[in-house]
N, C-alpha and C positions, 0 to 999 in steps of 0.2 A: 596790713592794718599799723597804722600810725602810733607812736608815742604817746599822743594824747588821749586815744581812745585804750588804749593798754591800761592807764593810769583811771581813766572817767570810768570803766565798768567797773573799777572797785576802788573805790577811794580810800582805803586802808591802805592802799599800795603807797600811795601820797605820804602818808603818815609815817608808813615804814623807811620811806627814804630821807625824809627828813631826820627822824630818829636816827638812822643810822651816818648822815651826815653831821650830824650834832656829834655824835660820839667820835667820827672820824678828826673834825676842828677841835675837837679836847686833846686826842690823843697827838695832833700836828703840834698845835700852838700851845697845848698846856702847861710845859715846862718854860714857853717866853711869857706867858700871863704870870706864872708864879713860877718865878726860877729858885725863889730859896725855900725850902722845907718847913711848914709849919712847926712855929715853935712851941713850948710848953708855957703854959699860963694859970699859975694854981689859981688867982681871982675869977678865971672863966671856965672852972670845970663842968661839965654837964651843962654850958649854957644853952637856952631854947634856941631855934630857929630866930633867925633877926635880920634886918638889914645889913648888922656885921659881920652874922656869921650865918650865912643864908639855911646851911644845915644844922645849926648848931657845933658845939666843940664834943672834945670825947673826953676820956677819964683823966687827959694831962693837960684837958684847955685847950687843944690845937684845935685849929680849924676843919671840920669833916669836908667841907665842899673842896677845900684846897687839894686834900688828900685824894678824891674823888680824881679829881681834875689831872692830877699827876699819878695817879694809878692807871689812867685809861691807855696812857700810851704804850706802858706794859703789856696790858690785857692782849690788846689788840696787833700790838706788833710780834708777838709770840704766837696768837691765834691765826693772824695771816701768812706768818711762814708756818705753822704745821699744818693749815690747810692748804698749802703749796704743797708739801713735802709727800702729805697725803695723797694727793691728786695725781702729785709724778708717782710715787711706789704703785698706786691703785691701778693705774693707766697703764703703766709697763707692764705690769704683772700680768692682767687682765687681758690686756692686746695679745701677749705671749702665748698664753693658754689657749685662747679661742683660735690663732691662727698658725700658731708652728707646729701641730700636729698631736696626735695622741699621747707620744712620749711626754714631750714638754707640758704637755695638759696635766698628765696624772699627777707629774712630779710638784708642781704649782699650786697645783688645786690641793695637795695633802699638806703642804704647808702653810697654805691659807686656809683650812680647817682648821688646825692646830690653833693657830692664831684667833679662829672665829670660836672656838670652843673655851679657852682661856678668858675670863671677866676681866674685861678690857681697864678696868680700874687698876684692880688687883695687879693687876700685868704692868702697870705705870708705876705703883708703890714701889714693886719688885722691883725695876729694872731704876726708879730714883735713887733707891737705898743702894741698889750694888753697884752702880754707873758714876754716882754722884756729879751733881747737878752744876756744873761752872759758868754756864755761858746761856745767852739763850737760844742759839742755836742748837746747840745740844739739847736744850729743854725741847725745844719745837719739833727736834729731830724725836725725841723720845716720844714725844704725844701722837706723832704719827703711825709711830710704831702700835700705836693700841687702836687702831683704826681704821687701816686701808682695806682691811680683807672684806667686807660686805660689799666695797666699791668695787674691785678685783673681781669678786664673784659676778657681779651685775653686767662690767663690762664684758667679761670673758661670753657671758649667756648673748649680749648686743653682738658680740663680732660673730658668735657661733650664726647668730639668723643674717648677718649681711654678707658672709662668705658664700651663703648659696644663693644670694640675688645676681641676677642676671646680667648686670653693670660689670660685677667681679669677675664672670664666669669670661663676658667681653675680652676683661683685661689680660686673662688668665692664658686665653686663647690668642690675642696677639702678642704673647709670649713675654710681658712685662713684668719683672723681677717682683719677690715677693715682697721684698721691703718697700717699693715704691708703690704697691699696692697697699699696702698696710699703710703708710703716714699717706698718702695721696688722694684714696678711696675708702677707705674704710675708716681711721681719727676723724676724718672730716663731718662723716656721718656722726659720729659722737657730741662731736661738739657742745649741742645744747644740753646734752645731759652731763657731760663734763663741766661745763660754765657754773649751771644750777648745783651742783656738788660742791664744786669750790665754795660756796658762799655756806653752805649746810653744813660744810666739814670745818667751817668757824665757829659755827655754836658749840660743836662737840669738842673743839680745842679748847675754845675758851673757859666751856663746865670743867676740864680736865686740867687747864692751868690753874684756874680757882682753887680746885680742890685740891690738888698738891701745895700751893701756897697756906690754905686753910690748913693741912694734916701738918705743916711745918717740915714737910722734906725738901723743900728746896731754901737751900740757904743762902737767900738773896738779901742785902740790906738793900730794899728800897720799897717805894709805894706799891702797894698793890692789892684790890680789892679781897681778894684770899687771905692776907695779912690783915685787914681790916677785921673780915669775919674771925679771925685766929683771937687777936686781940678783944673784940667783941663779946667773944664768948670765954673767952679766958681772963685776962687783964681788968676787964671794966666788969664783967659778970651781967652784960646786957641782958641777958634771958632770963634774967631773976629781977630784973629792976625797972619800972619803967621811966625812970630818973635818965637811964642810957639807951634807951630804946633805940632813937635816933642813929646811933653807930652802929647799930646790927641792923636797920631796916636798908640807911643809906645805899651801901654797897650790894644790896640783894636787889634795890629798886634799880639801882644803874645795871646789874647785870641782866635783868628782867627786860629792862626798854632796850640795852642794845641787842638783844637775841630777837625780840621781838620786831624790831627794824629790818636785823637781818633775814628774817625768814620772811617779811611781807617783802622787801627786796627781791630776795630771790624768788620769788612767786611773780614778782613782775619781769626781772631778768628771762626766766625761763619763757612766758608767753614771748617776749621778744626776739631771743634767738631761737627758737623753736617755731621752724616754719608750719609747721600742723596746728599748733594753736593759733598761730596768728592767723592761719585761713578761717577759723572758726570752727576746725572738727575736735 
């Protein structure tokens, strides 16, 4: 199935890719477009959307659009790192549990069960307060710790199924080593699932990241959509005043559009990388 058919069968996928590329451009070039922080302007407090201020201004007269653009880099970089860490942890644990025997399986699955039974966002809050977040990588690792469990279980189930397939039996019969089979025969068959979940893990990471910033447990002095929501709810009282409603709606709309772009793009990527879907099954 050609790329043309993948996207024309569901035109919403085209919209998804456009949305995702739009936010990627903002994340990469946002600080080039707007290198300086938006400055307070007492004469433009809560200015409505206009050519001068596309999304209006906040409680200090600062341009909301510039804050959205400058916040995109932080949101997407942390989310992407967290998604990669989630995939690495979940895939390695799932592979080991499914292929290295019942003892390893039992130990790893009990650890996984513990992580799955703890509410993920509550775990994030506890770890954030306990560890103290100092940089982007630490935050990304923290976000991944709260979301790898489900992926690990799914990978383990797929490995248990694959290890009984005839091509794996043939490899064993030929005396090929366990690790060679695991990474050269088993892992490639999991690639479509892993690639798709990499993108979907990005959505979970973004929600978790924005939530931590919104609650104020991340001591970063930088533009972030979660910080905007925190200030909109607190400093500007946007939930109680129609005058400042754009300051609340703008970051929410950015999050929704970005997540929509990721999900629709992941749907297209899933069909591209999965041979069964490309064959129309």
